[in-house]
C-alpha positions in Angstrom: 0.0 0.0 0.0 1.6 3.3 -1.0 2.2 5.8 1.7 -0.3 8.7 1.9 0.5 11.9 0.0 1.0 15.1 2.1 -1.8 17.7 1.9 -1.1 21.1 0.5 -3.2 23.5 2.5 -1.6 26.7 1.3 -2.4 25.9 -2.4 -6.0 25.0 -1.5 -6.4 28.3 0.4 -5.1 30.1 -2.6 -7.6 28.5 -4.9 -10.4 29.2 -2.4 -9.5 32.9 -2.1 -9.3 33.2 -5.9 -12.7 31.8 -6.2 -14.1 34.1 -3.6 -12.5 37.1 -5.3 -14.0 36.1 -8.7 -17.4 35.8 -7.2 -17.0 39.1 -5.4 -16.0 40.8 -8.6 -19.1 39.5 -10.4 -21.4 40.6 -7.6 -19.7 44.0 -7.5 -20.2 44.4 -11.3 -23.9 43.4 -11.0 -24.4 45.8 -8.1 -22.7 48.7 -10.0 -25.0 48.1 -13.0 -28.1 47.9 -10.8 -27.0 51.1 -8.9 -26.4 52.9 -12.2 -29.8 52.0 -13.5 -31.4 53.1 -10.2 -29.5 56.4 -10.5 -30.8 57.0 -14.0 -34.3 56.1 -13.0 -34.2 58.4 -10.0 -32.7 61.3 -12.0 -35.5 60.9 -14.6 -38.3 60.7 -12.0 -40.3 63.9 -11.1 -39.4 63.4 -7.4 -35.7 64.1 -8.2 -36.2 67.6 -9.6 -36.0 70.5 -7.3 -39.4 71.7 -6.0 -40.8 74.6 -8.0 -40.5 77.0 -5.1 -36.8 76.6 -5.2 -36.7 77.4 -8.9 -38.3 80.8 -8.6 -36.3 83.3 -10.4 -35.6 86.8 -9.1 -36.7 89.4 -11.7 -36.1 92.5 -9.7 -35.9 93.9 -6.2 -36.5 97.6 -5.8 -38.0 100.1 -3.4 -41.4 101.3 -4.6 -41.6 105.0 -5.7 -44.8 105.8 -3.8 -45.0 105.6 0.0 -47.7 103.8 1.9 -49.0 104.5 5.4 -47.6 102.3 8.2 -49.5 102.4 11.5 -47.9 103.9 14.6 -48.6 101.4 17.4 -47.7 103.5 20.4 -45.7 106.5 21.6 -42.7 105.4 23.7 -41.2 107.8 26.3 -37.4 108.1 26.6 -35.8 104.9 28.1 -39.0 102.8 27.7 -39.4 99.7 25.6 -42.2 99.0 23.1 -44.9 96.8 24.6 -46.4 95.5 21.3 -45.6 92.5 19.2 -43.3 93.2 16.2 -45.4 90.9 14.0 -47.6 90.7 12.0 -47.8 94.0 10.3 -51.1 95.9 10.5 -52.3 98.4 7.9 -52.9 102.0 8.9 -56.6 102.5 9.4 -58.2 105.8 8.6 -57.8 108.3 11.5 -55.0 106.4 13.2 -51.5 107.8 13.5 -49.2 106.6 10.8 -45.9 107.3 9.0 -45.1 107.1 5.3 -42.8 104.3 4.3 -41.3 102.9 1.1 -41.7 99.2 0.6 -39.2 96.8 -0.9 -40.9 95.2 -3.9 -39.6 91.7 -4.9 -40.7 90.4 -8.3 -40.4 86.7 -8.9 -40.8 84.5 -12.0 -42.0 80.9 -11.9 -40.5 79.1 -14.9 -42.0 75.7 -14.0 -45.3 74.0 -14.9 -46.3 73.8 -11.2 -47.5 76.4 -8.7 -44.6 77.6 -6.6 -45.2 78.6 -3.0 -42.9 80.5 -0.7 -43.3 79.7 3.0 -41.3 82.6 4.4 -39.2 85.8 3.9 -36.0 86.4 5.9 -34.5 89.8 6.5 -30.9 90.2 7.8 -29.8 93.6 9.1 -26.0 93.5 9.1 -25.4 96.9 10.6 -27.4 100.1 11.5 -26.2 103.6 12.4 -27.8 106.9 13.3 -27.5 109.6 10.7 -26.0 112.6 12.7 -27.6 116.0 13.0 -24.7 118.4 12.5 -26.4 121.7 13.3 -27.4 121.0 16.9 -28.0 118.0 19.1 -31.2 116.1 18.5 -33.1 113.2 19.9 -34.2 112.1 23.4 -37.9 112.9 23.0 -40.9 110.7 22.5 -40.4 107.9 20.0 -42.9 106.2 17.9 -43.2 102.4 17.7 -44.1 101.6 14.1 -45.6 98.4 12.8 -43.3 97.4 9.9 -43.4 93.8 8.9 -39.7 93.7 10.0 -38.9 95.8 13.0 -35.3 95.6 14.2 -33.7 97.3 17.2 -32.4 100.8 16.4 -29.1 100.0 18.1 -27.6 96.7 17.0 -24.8 95.0 18.8 -24.3 92.8 15.8 -26.2 91.3 12.8 -30.0 90.8 13.4 -32.2 88.4 11.4 -35.9 87.5 11.4 -37.9 85.1 9.3 -41.6 85.9 8.8 -44.1 83.2 7.7 -45.3 83.9 4.2 -47.9 82.1 2.0 -47.0 83.5 -1.4 -48.0 81.5 -4.5 -46.8 82.1 -8.1 -48.8 80.4 -10.8 -47.0 78.3 -13.4 -45.1 80.3 -16.0 -46.2 83.5 -14.3 -44.6 86.6 -12.6 -45.8 88.1 -9.4 -44.4 90.4 -6.7 -44.5 90.7 -2.9 -43.7 93.7 -0.8 -41.7 94.0 2.4 -41.7 96.9 4.9 -38.8 97.3 7.2 -37.5 99.8 9.8 -36.3 100.3 13.3 -38.8 99.4 16.1 -38.5 103.0 17.4 -38.3 106.2 15.3 -37.7 109.6 16.7 -35.7 112.7 15.9 -32.6 110.9 14.6 -32.8 108.9 11.4 -31.6 105.3 11.2 -29.8 104.0 8.1 -29.0 100.3 7.7 -27.5 97.6 5.4 -29.6 94.5 4.8 -30.1 91.3 2.9 -33.4 89.7 2.0 -33.9 86.0 1.4 -36.8 83.8 0.2 -37.6 80.7 2.3 -39.2 77.6 0.7 -40.6 74.3 2.0 -38.3 72.6 4.5 -36.6 75.9 5.5 -34.4 76.1 2.4 -33.3 79.7 1.7 -32.3 81.6 -1.4 -30.6 84.9 -1.4 -32.5 87.6 -3.2 -30.7 90.9 -2.7 -28.5 93.2 -0.6 -29.3 96.8 0.0 -29.1 100.0 2.1 -32.1 102.0 3.4 -33.3 104.7 5.6 -36.6 105.2 7.3 -37.8 108.4 5.7 -40.0 108.0 2.6 -39.2 111.4 1.1 -36.6 111.6 -1.7 -36.3 115.4 -1.5 -32.7 116.3 -0.7 -33.7 119.7 0.8 -35.7 117.8 3.4 -32.6 115.9 4.4 -30.5 119.1 4.4 -33.0 120.6 6.9 -32.5 117.4 9.0 -28.7 117.6 8.9 -28.7 121.4 9.6 -32.0 122.3 11.2 -33.6 125.7 10.9 -33.2 128.4 12.3 -29.5 128.1 11.3 -27.2 130.1 13.5 -24.3 131.9 11.7 -20.9 130.7 12.7 -19.7 127.2 13.3 -20.0 126.3 9.7 -16.6 124.7 9.7 -17.8 122.2 12.3 -20.9 121.5 10.2 -18.8 120.9 7.1 -16.5 118.5 9.1 -19.5 116.7 10.6 -21.2 116.3 7.1 -18.0 115.1 5.5 -17.6 112.4 8.2 -21.2 111.3 7.9 -20.9 111.1 4.1 -17.9 108.8 4.4 -19.7 106.6 6.9 -22.7 106.3 4.6 -20.5 105.5 1.6 -18.8 102.7 3.5 -22.2 101.3 4.4 -23.2 101.3 0.7 -19.8 99.8 -0.4 -20.3 97.0 2.0 -23.6 96.2 0.4 -21.9 95.7 -2.9 -22.2 97.2 -6.4 -25.6 95.6 -7.1 -27.2 96.8 -3.9 -30.8 97.8 -3.8 -30.7 101.5 -2.7 -33.5 103.2 -0.9 -34.0 106.6 -2.7 -34.1 108.4 0.6 -30.6 107.0 1.4 -29.3 108.6 -1.9 -31.0 111.9 -1.0 -29.5 111.9 2.5 -26.0 111.1 1.1 -26.5 114.1 -1.3 -27.4 116.4 1.6 -24.2 115.5 3.5 -22.1 115.9 0.4 -23.7 119.3 -0.3 -23.0 120.6 3.2 -19.5 119.2 3.3 -18.4 121.3 0.4 -20.4 124.5 1.0 
């Protein structure tokens, strides 16, 4: 009887691993093909496309040329805080105290075949400053609490943001516009100017940036009215050098604010008129 032959475990292990590797490669190839088909199917399905509210196109963002009345909620004594809710905005009723305001008009296009619905509008106020009165000190009197749709603190320690709920529908292949009013929660003898950004919010809280801009709270675009604000009447003779220096400094501060908003910023026409008033007084 011949002696038994020695076993070769290493070679058998080699064959076994080669077989496993071959099977794994085949399975991997099949999985890759199946996954690719699933990707193509998913990409072609309607569920894969972005919702229509995320495909709304910004046509234009601008401040309206005509002012609307915004209701004064209460008069606030020096040092006091407003006692009313900042939202929602209430229209000015006949006979109630109100102030004129220019609204930001945002025009949107829906290029899809489905109705697009916005669920919110977000405003970010990056910085705010008080426009100085150069002729004599001002401020400290009774302030008005105004019911803008976005009311931010007049003195900001840092950027401020708020998202308001919005149910705004744009029909398929249509264009529509919504308006936004904004301003400091208190308005008094000293004007507030601010730099802002506005965003649209769609289902699920997704945001799209619409525009950056600069604004002031007065609705008038008459430069003479702002000149009277910067240098109130009656104007005492003398001290004009101080007024020129004050106006030149304020002009530079406003220009830096506008530059920070960017070259495509939406500019409140009152901001432009106030800037012109400072420039005129700085060189007189």
